[in-house]
C-alpha positions in Angstrom: 0.1 0.4 0.0 1.4 3.5 -0.9 1.9 6.1 1.8 -0.4 8.5 -1.0 -3.2 6.7 -1.0 -5.7 6.1 1.4 -8.1 3.4 0.5 -11.8 3.2 1.4 -11.5 0.3 3.3 -9.2 1.7 5.6 -11.8 4.1 6.5 -13.6 4.0 10.1 -17.0 4.5 8.1 -16.2 1.4 6.1 -14.9 -0.6 9.1 -18.1 0.2 11.0 -20.8 -0.4 8.4 -22.9 -3.5 7.8 -23.0 -6.1 5.5 -26.0 -4.4 3.9 -24.8 -1.1 3.8 -20.8 -2.4 2.5 -23.1 -4.4 -0.8 -24.9 -0.7 -1.5 -21.9 1.0 -2.0 -21.9 2.5 -5.0 -18.0 2.6 -5.1 -15.4 -0.1 -5.3 -14.1 -0.5 -1.7 -10.1 -0.5 -3.3 -10.6 2.9 -4.9 -8.3 5.5 -2.9 -8.0 9.0 -2.1 -4.6 10.2 -3.7 -2.1 12.5 -1.9 0.9 12.3 -4.7 1.8 15.2 -6.0 0.2 17.9 -3.7 2.1 21.0 -4.1 3.4 21.1 -0.8 3.7 19.3 2.8 0.9 21.5 4.6 -1.4 21.1 1.8 -0.8 17.5 2.4 -0.9 17.4 5.7 -3.8 19.2 5.8 -5.7 17.0 3.2 -4.7 13.3 4.6 -6.2 14.7 8.1 -9.5 16.1 6.6 -10.0 13.0 4.9 -9.5 11.3 8.0 -12.0 12.9 9.9 -14.5 12.6 7.3 -14.3 8.7 6.9 -15.3 8.5 10.6 -18.8 10.0 10.4 -19.1 9.9 5.7 -22.1 7.8 5.1 -21.1 5.1 3.2 -23.5 6.2 0.2 -21.6 9.3 -0.4 -18.0 8.1 -0.5 -18.7 8.3 -4.3 -19.3 11.9 -4.3 -16.7 12.7 -2.3 -14.2 10.5 -3.7 -14.8 12.5 -6.9 -15.3 15.8 -5.9 -12.1 15.3 -4.0 -9.9 14.2 -7.3 -11.2 17.7 -8.5 -10.3 19.6 -5.9 -6.7 18.3 -5.8 -6.3 18.6 -9.5 -6.7 22.3 -8.5 -4.9 22.8 -6.1 -1.9 21.2 -8.6 -2.7 22.6 -11.4 -2.9 26.0 -10.0 0.4 25.7 -7.2 -2.0 26.4 -4.3 0.7 25.6 -1.4 -1.1 27.5 1.8 -4.5 26.2 3.1 -3.8 27.0 6.5 -5.6 30.8 7.4 -5.8 31.4 3.7 -8.3 34.0 2.7 -11.8 32.0 1.3 -12.8 35.1 -1.1 -9.6 34.8 -2.6 -8.7 31.4 -3.0 -12.8 30.3 -4.1 -11.9 33.3 -7.1 -9.2 30.9 -7.9 -11.3 28.1 -8.1 -13.9 29.7 -10.1 -11.0 30.7 -13.2 -9.7 27.2 -12.7 -13.3 26.1 -13.4 -14.0 28.0 -15.9 -11.0 26.5 -17.7 -11.9 23.3 -17.3 -15.5 23.8 -18.6 -17.6 23.9 -15.6 -20.3 25.2 -14.4 -20.0 27.7 -11.8 -23.3 27.5 -10.5 -26.6 25.1 -11.1 -30.4 25.3 -10.7 -32.0 22.8 -9.0 -35.4 21.7 -9.0 -36.3 21.2 -5.4 -39.5 18.7 -5.7 -40.8 18.9 -1.9 -41.3 23.1 -2.5 -41.8 22.9 -5.9 -39.4 25.6 -6.5 -36.2 26.2 -9.0 -32.7 27.2 -6.5 -29.7 28.6 -7.8 -27.3 26.0 -6.0 -23.4 26.3 -4.9 -21.3 24.0 -6.9 -20.0 20.6 -5.3 -16.5 22.3 -5.7 -17.0 25.6 -3.9 -18.6 23.9 -0.8 -15.5 21.5 -0.7 -12.7 23.9 -0.7 -14.5 26.4 1.3 -15.2 23.0 3.9 -11.4 21.8 3.4 -10.3 25.5 4.4 -13.0 26.0 7.3 -10.9 22.6 8.6 -7.2 24.2 8.0 -7.9 27.2 10.4 -6.0 27.7 12.8 -8.2 27.2 16.0 -9.3 30.3 18.1 -8.3 30.1 21.4 -10.4 33.1 22.4 -13.6 32.8 24.5 -16.8 31.7 22.6 -18.6 35.0 23.0 -15.6 36.9 21.7 -15.8 35.3 18.3 -18.5 36.3 15.4 -19.2 32.9 15.2 -20.5 30.9 18.3 -20.5 27.1 18.3 -23.5 26.7 21.0 -22.5 23.2 22.0 -19.3 25.0 23.6 -21.4 27.0 26.1 -21.1 25.0 29.7 -24.5 27.0 30.4 -27.9 25.4 29.1 -29.7 26.6 25.8 -33.3 26.9 25.6 -33.1 25.1 22.2 -36.0 23.1 19.6 -34.7 19.6 19.8 -36.3 19.2 17.0 -34.2 21.8 14.9 -30.6 21.4 14.5 -28.7 24.9 15.2 -25.4 24.7 15.6 -24.1 28.4 15.5 -24.9 32.1 16.1 -23.3 34.1 13.2 -23.0 38.0 13.6 -20.8 38.5 10.6 -23.9 39.9 8.5 -23.6 42.9 11.2 -21.6 45.1 9.4 -20.3 47.5 11.8 -17.7 46.3 14.1 -18.6 48.3 17.2 -22.8 47.6 16.9 -21.5 43.5 16.3 -19.3 43.7 19.9 -22.2 45.4 21.8 -24.9 43.2 20.3 -22.9 40.4 21.1 -22.4 41.2 25.0 -26.0 41.7 24.9 -27.3 38.6 22.9 -24.6 36.2 25.5 -26.9 37.8 28.2 -30.3 36.5 26.3 -28.9 33.4 25.3 -28.8 32.6 29.1 -32.8 32.9 29.9 -34.5 33.1 26.7 -35.5 30.3 23.7 -32.7 29.9 21.0 -35.8 31.1 18.8 -36.7 34.1 20.3 -32.8 34.8 20.0 -32.7 34.2 16.2 -35.6 36.5 15.7 -33.6 39.3 17.4 -30.4 38.1 15.4 -32.7 39.0 12.4 -34.0 41.9 13.3 -30.5 43.6 14.5 -28.5 42.5 10.8 -31.4 44.4 8.8 -31.2 47.5 11.1 -27.4 47.1 10.7 -27.7 47.0 6.5 -30.6 50.2 6.7 -27.8 51.8 8.8 -24.8 50.8 6.7 -26.8 52.4 3.9 -28.5 55.0 4.9 -26.6 56.3 8.2 -22.9 55.0 7.3 -21.7 57.6 10.2 -23.2 55.8 12.6 -21.0 53.1 14.2 -22.3 52.3 17.5 -25.8 51.8 19.1 -25.2 53.8 21.6 -25.3 56.3 19.3 -28.9 56.2 18.0 -31.1 58.9 18.5 -35.4 58.9 18.2 -35.1 60.0 14.9 -32.9 57.2 13.8 -35.6 54.9 15.2 -38.5 57.1 13.1 -36.2 57.0 9.6 -36.2 53.4 10.1 -39.8 53.0 11.0 -40.9 55.4 7.9 -38.1 52.9 5.5 -39.9 49.7 7.0 -43.2 51.4 5.8 -42.7 52.5 2.8 -39.2 50.5 1.1 -39.4 47.0 2.2 -41.1 44.3 0.9 -39.8 41.3 3.0 -42.7 40.8 5.1 -45.5 42.0 5.5 -45.9 43.0 9.2 -42.7 44.0 11.2 -44.1 44.3 14.6 -42.0 40.8 16.0 -38.9 42.6 14.2 -39.4 45.4 15.8 -39.8 44.1 19.4 -36.9 42.4 18.8 -34.7 45.0 18.0 -36.3 46.8 20.7 -35.2 44.5 23.6 -31.3 44.6 21.8 -31.0 48.3 22.2 -32.3 48.7 25.3 -30.7 45.9 27.2 -27.4 47.8 25.3 -28.7 51.1 27.2 -28.4 48.9 30.2 -25.2 47.3 29.8 -23.4 50.3 28.8 -25.3 52.7 30.9 -27.1 54.7 28.3 -30.5 55.4 29.7 -31.5 57.5 26.9 -31.8 54.1 24.4 -34.7 53.1 27.0 -36.9 55.9 25.5 -36.2 55.4 21.4 -39.3 53.6 21.1 -42.9 54.8 21.7 -46.1 51.9 22.2 -47.2 53.3 19.0 -44.5 52.7 16.8 -45.5 49.0 16.4 -48.1 47.9 13.9 -51.1 46.5 14.8 -51.0 42.5 15.2 -52.1 41.2 11.9 -55.4 39.2 12.1 -53.8 35.5 11.8 -56.2 33.1 9.4 -56.3 29.9 10.8 -56.6 27.7 8.4 -57.2 23.8 8.7 -58.1 20.5 6.5 -61.7 19.1 5.8 -62.3 15.4 6.6 -61.9 14.2 3.0 -58.7 15.7 2.5 -57.2 14.6 5.9 -58.5 11.2 4.8 -57.1 11.4 1.1 -53.6 12.7 2.7 -53.6 10.1 5.3 -54.1 7.0 2.9 -50.7 7.9 1.5 -49.1 8.9 4.6 -49.8 5.3 5.5 -47.7 4.3 2.6 -44.5 6.2 3.9 -42.2 5.0 6.6 -43.8 3.2 9.1 -42.0 5.2 11.8 -42.5 8.6 10.6 -46.3 7.5 9.3 -46.5 6.8 13.3 -45.4 10.4 14.2 -47.5 11.7 11.4 -50.9 9.7 12.8 -49.9 10.6 16.5 -49.5 14.1 15.7 -52.9 14.2 14.5 -54.5 12.5 17.4 -52.7 14.2 20.4 -53.4 18.1 18.3 -50.2 18.9 19.6 -47.5 20.9 18.5 -44.9 19.3 16.2 -42.5 20.0 18.6 -44.5 18.1 21.3 -44.7 15.0 19.3 -41.3 14.6 17.9 -39.7 15.2 21.6 -42.2 12.7 23.3 -40.3 10.6 25.7 -39.8 7.0 26.2 -41.6 7.8 29.8 -44.1 9.6 28.4 -47.0 7.0 28.9 -48.2 5.7 32.0 -51.7 3.5 32.9 -53.9 3.9 35.2 -57.1 2.4 35.7 -57.4 0.7 32.8 -56.4 4.0 30.8 -53.5 5.9 29.4 -52.0 8.9 30.4 -49.2 10.6 27.8 -47.0 13.7 29.1 -46.7 16.6 26.9 -43.4 18.1 27.5 -44.5 21.3 25.5 -41.1 23.1 24.0 -42.7 26.4 23.8 -45.2 26.2 27.0 -46.0 24.1 30.3 -46.0 20.5 30.7 -49.2 18.3 31.4 -51.0 15.2 31.1 -54.1 13.9 29.1 -55.9 10.5 29.3 -56.1 8.7 25.7 -57.4 6.4 24.2 -56.3 2.7 23.7 -55.8 2.7 20.6 -53.6 5.8 20.5 -51.6 3.9 23.8 -50.7 1.4 21.9 -49.7 3.3 19.0 -47.3 4.9 21.2 -45.8 2.0 22.3 -45.5 0.4 19.1 -43.5 3.1 18.2 -41.6 2.9 21.5 -40.6 -0.8 20.8 -39.7 -0.2 16.8 -37.7 2.6 18.8 -36.3 0.3 21.5 -35.5 -2.7 19.1 -33.0 -0.6 16.3 -31.6 1.7 18.9 -31.4 0.5 22.2 -32.4 2.6 25.0 -32.8 6.4 23.9 -34.7 9.7 25.6 -36.8 10.3 22.6 -39.5 8.4 21.0 -39.1 9.4 17.3 -35.0 9.4 16.9 -33.3 10.4 14.2 -31.4 7.1 12.0 -27.8 8.1 12.2 -28.1 9.8 15.5 -30.7 8.8 17.7 -29.5 10.6 20.4 -31.8 13.8 18.8 -35.7 13.4 18.0 -36.8 13.3 14.1 -36.0 16.9 12.6 -38.9 19.3 11.7 -37.3 19.9 8.5 -36.8 16.2 7.5 -40.9 15.2 8.1 -42.0 18.2 6.3 -39.5 17.9 2.9 -40.9 13.9 2.8 -44.4 15.1 3.2 -44.5 18.2 0.2 -42.3 15.4 -1.8 -45.3 12.8 -1.4 -47.8 15.5 -1.9 -46.4 16.2 -5.2 -45.2 12.5 -6.6 -48.9 11.3 -5.5 -50.6 14.8 -6.8 -52.6 15.1 -3.2 -55.6 18.1 -3.7 -57.6 19.7 -1.6 -61.5 20.0 -1.8 -60.6 22.8 -4.3 -58.7 20.8 -6.6 -55.6 23.0 -5.3 -52.1 21.2 -5.0 -52.3 20.1 -0.8 -50.1 23.5 1.2 -49.0 20.9 3.9 -48.1 22.0 7.6 -48.1 20.0 10.5 -49.7 22.7 12.3 -53.1 22.4 10.6 -53.5 19.4 12.3 -53.8 21.0 15.6 -56.3 23.4 13.7 -58.6 21.0 12.6 -57.8 18.9 16.4 -58.8 22.7 17.9 -61.7 22.9 15.7 -63.1 19.5 16.3 -63.1 20.6 19.8 -65.4 23.3 19.1 -67.6 20.9 16.7 -68.6 18.8 19.9 -69.3 22.2 21.8 -66.9 21.9 24.5 -66.3 24.7 27.3 -63.2 27.4 26.2 -61.2 26.4 29.4 -61.8 22.4 28.8 -60.4 23.1 24.8 -57.7 25.0 26.4 -57.0 22.2 28.3 -57.1 19.7 26.3 -54.5 21.8 23.7 -51.8 22.6 26.1 -52.8 26.4 26.2 -52.1 28.1 29.5 -54.9 30.6 29.1 -58.2 30.8 27.3 -56.7 33.7 24.8 -56.3 31.1 21.7 -59.7 29.5 21.9 -62.3 31.7 19.8 -59.3 31.3 16.7 -60.7 28.1 16.9 -64.3 29.1 17.3 -64.0 31.3 14.5 -63.4 27.7 11.9 -66.1 25.6 13.4 -68.5 26.0 11.5 -71.6 24.1 13.2 -74.1 25.8 14.6 -75.1 24.1 18.1 -79.1 23.0 17.8 -81.4 21.6 20.7 -81.0 17.6 18.9 -77.0 18.2 19.8 -77.7 19.1 23.8 -77.8 15.7 24.5 -74.6 14.2 22.6 -73.1 17.8 24.5 -73.8 16.9 27.7 -72.7 13.3 27.2 -69.2 14.7 25.4 -69.0 17.0 28.5 -69.2 13.8 31.3 -67.1 11.8 29.3 -64.5 14.5 29.3 -64.6 15.9 32.7 -64.6 12.2 33.6 -60.6 12.8 31.7 -60.0 15.8 33.2 -60.6 14.4 36.8 -57.4 11.8 36.4 -55.0 14.4 35.2 -51.9 15.3 37.7 -52.4 18.8 39.5 -55.8 19.6 37.9 -58.0 22.1 39.7 -61.7 22.9 39.1 
């Protein structure tokens, strides 16, 4: 075996793969990554380390693509005599790569159709993505405290972060805040917020600040610090949002995020005037929320295809419908979420966004959850969640995966709504359907709120609005019977007080 070759069969991903995975490989195991002829010792050492690192986690099914891309990168490095990768200027190196690609007749970009969303989008070529990956790997490790960097790796913070487990967010990126002083002010503020705010809230604040930064960069380049802001600057920004931007229909939540950041910058740097920049009437009124739902016929058509999906994904989607929970709460059901008491199943809902509560479910739902638990335990052993990622069972199913698979199925099977329009799928609509059904059964508002896991009655009127069945005298007996059933269920909930 030559020293300048790393064979596929030497890589950890191959050694630890099952026989079935090896047999399904799209590449011969004796193929190798060639290190011969690289233009410098440094480049060779970096690429060798990069390949071995990739070999630890790369799926066998991806090796063919990886090898082809690597071979082209190797040719580029040799022909353009790139002798330095460590801490190289990434944009300059990528520009050299693009020039080489033009010489070789390789496309600088391509348009890719994304069936799940029925859109065609520009795609960065694999060669550019791979070179950026190598350059990132070659960077000298930054030994500064994480909060001092411009890109934070969330796993490196020692305190717990309130994140949504079904969304795979690993970093916070401050590089798009264009003014260096503002970037540092925001980093200090976000670091404090990260300790007590949900990660989703942090992202909203970051989006708001980045938009404001772009505005300042174009309209007020002399402003280099949030501490210099005046009421006039805020009014100019409000006018800009109202008259020139088209990114959103309503900037209410965006402005509240910006306000939180600016006011906390004022608290940190003792600039009290920053706490007075926003007035109550600066914020647009809350947009009227249009609750959408599916008809029973549409649900039936959709479910007939869901039943033919991967069995565990199908279980997750059916359980989701039957529980009426948010998708984040369904996908984060724990292995200890189910208990049996007096012949009845109770499921504990650990809401990501709100309270933890418990509610009774039918025997059928209980058995379905048990079946999902058995499936996971049989394949992955002891896990925290019922529905887990195949490549990382420590994490639950990711929302993006569920969404993409269902959207792809809708387009492939041409599933349409009652108006003949291609179905626009959103998992939260199942929750709307669940709430609507409760209103059609004429259940009291407080009980609907409890069944949906709401702290208050505030949202119940939305479900009332979309319920289209009118109460009649002949339904009274049915309603009273349902009330008795649900009251009996309520009595079994831990911590409930009438």
